[in-house]
Steps between C-alpha positions, in 0.01 A plus 500: 500500500785742590672448156161582317461811714856597427454452129173703508683772697789516238238520215334794683843679532570431133158624385529812723844583329350444151205723585726772645684497164175490309363795678795712380402455134154655487607783760804587288282509190258727675780737613677509159168556308402773741802716487633415153358443163718191434208243543130544489283527817374160570193478742538133586831564680325646806267205529766241457733669763213502757441121437870442568494722800203315646675163452823633638320598822316171531814278429708721732244441778524118442887508515471730821283254667740209435796715600329641805567854394150599478368809696422423865492702824632390838234591742616284785854456650735248345418140629755368734430127466473282197137416576402873520704573185325210308159612642556865398601396151216250469255786585649728234486223246146405575401871447682493176322182412166667539610761256601239263159344517335834433726534176423150393128530565423846359789493252342189334176704430713788386671277256173355377384852445818573309459205285204680340690812413778619270729802565393796291828600360707181455217251449645279767258294694476644852524162657873525431515771773227396728615148543795631688293569804373141563844360404671719755252392774565126405881564503482674842287218636754228378801697635316568829430130556878462470558781756235357736683163493818681599309695781383168650851362483627816687225453762597145553861593505615308192747632261327662201 
């Protein structure tokens, strides 16, 4: 299972890198066409750059959950025992899991809605953008199950 998650994680990182480079192309075209007469002004570049940006955010959040670099706030003092540390991490991860459920549940409906639409300028099915929401929730859920198993190991005093 760990090997499959590691492979998926590497795929996400590679896809994020490709999307970052892909974002540069339409944005550069917008800038060059706006300030010079070298190339015509393409309307589709704004829409494609927005699609790339949404995917970059969603994939970045998936990676952040696996890395543990997502945003969190320490409200309580740092736990002094492994049991308290594992329990505090478990509470945070269960809270994140509830957010993953929301993204899966409502993201699915959002994606079904997007399957019936096309973008106005590029003619791309909106499903290509909207599917990123339930996919992010599902990825968070998978990575959080891995984290929760680690939390339980910490609480039991086992090496993770």
